C-alpha positions in Angstrom: 18.8 -48.5 260.2 19.9 -47.8 264.4 19.0 -51.3 266.7 18.8 -51.3 270.2 18.5 -54.2 272.8 19.3 -58.0 273.2 18.6 -60.0 269.9 15.7 -61.2 269.1 14.7 -64.7 269.8 12.5 -65.4 266.9 11.3 -63.4 264.2 7.3 -63.4 262.5 6.7 -61.8 258.8 3.8 -60.5 257.8 3.1 -61.6 253.6 1.8 -59.5 251.0 4.4 -56.0 250.8 6.6 -57.2 253.2 7.6 -60.3 251.8 5.8 -60.4 248.4 4.3 -57.8 245.8 1.3 -59.6 245.0 -0.8 -56.4 243.8 -0.8 -57.9 240.5 -2.7 -60.8 241.5 -4.7 -60.5 244.7 -7.1 -58.2 243.7 -7.4 -60.0 240.2 -8.3 -63.3 241.7 -11.0 -61.3 244.2 -12.2 -59.4 241.7 -12.9 -63.0 239.5 -14.0 -64.5 242.3 -16.9 -61.6 243.5 -18.0 -61.8 239.6 -18.6 -64.9 239.2 -20.6 -65.0 242.4 -22.9 -62.8 241.0 -21.1 -59.5 242.7 -19.9 -55.8 240.1 -16.7 -55.5 239.4 -14.6 -53.7 241.5 -11.4 -51.6 241.2 -7.6 -52.5 242.7 -8.1 -49.4 245.2 -11.3 -50.7 246.0 -10.3 -54.2 246.7 -7.1 -53.0 248.6 -8.3 -51.1 250.8 -10.6 -53.6 252.4 -7.3 -56.0 253.6 -7.9 -54.7 256.8 -11.5 -55.5 257.2 -10.3 -59.2 257.6 -10.1 -62.6 256.2 -10.8 -63.2 253.2 -14.1 -64.9 253.8 -15.1 -61.0 255.5 -13.4 -59.2 252.5 -15.7 -61.6 250.0 -19.0 -60.7 252.0 -18.1 -57.1 251.7 -17.4 -57.0 248.3 -20.3 -59.2 247.6 -22.8 -57.4 249.4 -24.1 -60.6 251.0 -22.5 -63.5 253.1 -19.7 -65.2 251.4 -20.3 -69.4 250.9 -17.2 -72.2 251.4 -18.2 -72.1 247.1 -17.3 -68.2 246.8 -14.0 -68.7 248.9 -12.7 -71.7 246.9 -13.2 -69.8 244.1 -11.1 -67.1 245.4 -8.6 -69.6 246.0 -8.5 -71.3 242.7 -8.2 -68.0 241.1 -5.6 -66.9 242.9 -4.3 -70.2 242.0 -4.4 -69.5 238.7 -2.6 -66.3 239.1 -0.1 -66.6 241.8 2.9 -66.9 238.8 2.5 -63.2 238.5 3.4 -62.4 242.2 7.2 -61.4 242.8 9.7 -62.3 246.2 11.1 -58.5 247.1 15.0 -58.3 246.7 16.6 -60.0 249.5 13.8 -61.5 251.1 14.9 -65.2 250.2 18.7 -64.8 251.7 17.4 -63.3 254.7 14.3 -65.7 255.0 17.0 -68.8 254.9 19.7 -66.8 257.2 17.1 -66.1 259.9 15.8 -70.1 260.1 19.2 -71.1 260.5 19.5 -68.5 263.6 16.2 -68.5 265.0 12.7 -69.5 265.0 10.5 -67.6 262.2 6.6 -67.5 262.0 4.6 -65.7 259.5 1.0 -63.9 260.7 -1.0 -62.3 257.4 -4.4 -61.4 256.9 -4.8 -63.5 253.9 -6.0 -67.2 254.6 -4.2 -70.2 255.7 -4.8 -71.6 252.4 -4.3 -68.3 250.0 -0.7 -67.9 252.5 0.0 -71.8 251.2 -0.2 -71.1 247.9 1.9 -67.9 247.7 4.3 -69.0 249.5 5.0 -72.3 247.6 4.6 -70.7 244.3 7.2 -68.2 245.3 9.6 -71.0 246.6 9.9 -69.4 250.8 7.3 -71.7 252.3 10.1 -74.4 253.9 11.5 -71.2 255.5 8.6 -71.0 258.1 8.2 -73.2 261.3 4.8 -71.4 261.9 2.1 -70.2 258.9 -1.1 -68.7 260.4 -3.7 -67.0 258.3 -5.9 -64.2 259.1 -8.8 -66.7 259.0 -7.3 -68.4 262.1 -7.8 -66.2 264.4 -11.1 -64.0 265.7 -10.1 -60.6 265.1 -8.0 -59.1 262.2 -4.8 -56.6 262.6 -4.2 -54.6 264.5 -5.5 -56.9 267.2 -2.3 -58.8 268.4 -3.9 -62.0 268.7 -2.0 -63.5 265.6 1.1 -62.0 266.6 0.7 -63.5 270.3 -0.8 -67.4 268.5 2.6 -66.7 266.5 4.7 -66.1 269.3 3.1 -68.9 271.3 3.2 -72.2 268.5 7.3 -70.7 267.7 7.4 -71.1 271.4 9.2 -67.4 271.9 7.6 -65.0 274.2 6.5 -61.9 272.5 8.9 -59.5 274.5 11.8 -61.5 272.3 10.2 -61.7 269.1 10.0 -58.9 266.2 7.0 -58.9 264.3 7.7 -57.2 260.1 5.3 -55.6 258.5 5.1 -53.0 256.3 1.2 -51.3 256.9 0.2 -49.6 259.7 -1.5 -52.3 261.2 1.1 -54.5 261.5 3.4 -52.3 263.4 0.3 -51.4 265.9 -0.5 -55.2 266.6 3.0 -55.7 267.3 3.3 -52.9 269.6 -0.3 -54.6 271.4 1.5 -57.5 271.3 4.4 -56.5 273.3 6.7 -57.3 270.1 9.6 -55.3 268.7 7.1 -53.6 265.6 10.0 -53.1 262.5 8.8 -51.6 259.5 9.5 -53.0 256.2 10.2 -49.7 254.6 10.5 -51.5 251.3 6.5 -52.3 251.3 4.4 -50.6 249.7 1.7 -49.4 252.4 5.1 -48.3 254.5 4.1 -44.9 255.9 7.5 -43.6 257.7 5.2 -40.7 260.0 3.4 -44.2 261.7 5.4 -44.7 265.0 7.2 -48.5 264.9 10.1 -49.7 267.2 12.7 -49.8 263.8 12.2 -49.4 260.5 14.8 -51.7 257.8 15.5 -49.9 254.6 16.0 -53.8 252.8 15.4 -56.8 254.1 19.6 -57.8 255.1 19.0 -55.0 257.9 17.2 -57.5 259.6 20.2 -59.7 260.0 21.5 -56.9 262.8 18.7 -58.7 264.9 19.4 -61.8 264.7 21.9 -63.5 267.5 
């Protein structure tokens, strides 16, 4: 990947589709929680198509056809914990995070809830690499709004213009650019679309080391 400009002073990552492959777990957890809450059974495609709606509470509300309750959300997190062993880490991600965390502050902003992020990061062994973990339920507006990227940078103590946000989806890249951060497309991710504008594209996690001081 061709890199231009000064090295970044901080890195912020998306989670699903960027660090971990969670397609075998997350839709299954939503489906089980919705059925238990009296809703109909949804396909993986329907659930994944709703990720842009917002936090898990927002998506549960849409899938259930009624306002999601605290019990619905707790059930989703319990279901996610029960299937989290199905989640895998993309090749090269663990090594990248270990090295990046030695050189710059590293954060995570995901559309998933903070609790869901903690479950999946803990189960995959990635939790210790992040100074900041921020969930979609901790900001008022979902991606592509820049609020989450901006808050993650603020908590890291890094100016957005000196940071990069790494994600696989068009929403991730739009959020990065709106925040004034460098947008870096995770070319290995399941929602990567080469037609979507981005500042940089990484074919493999190790390519991101070229961004670091």
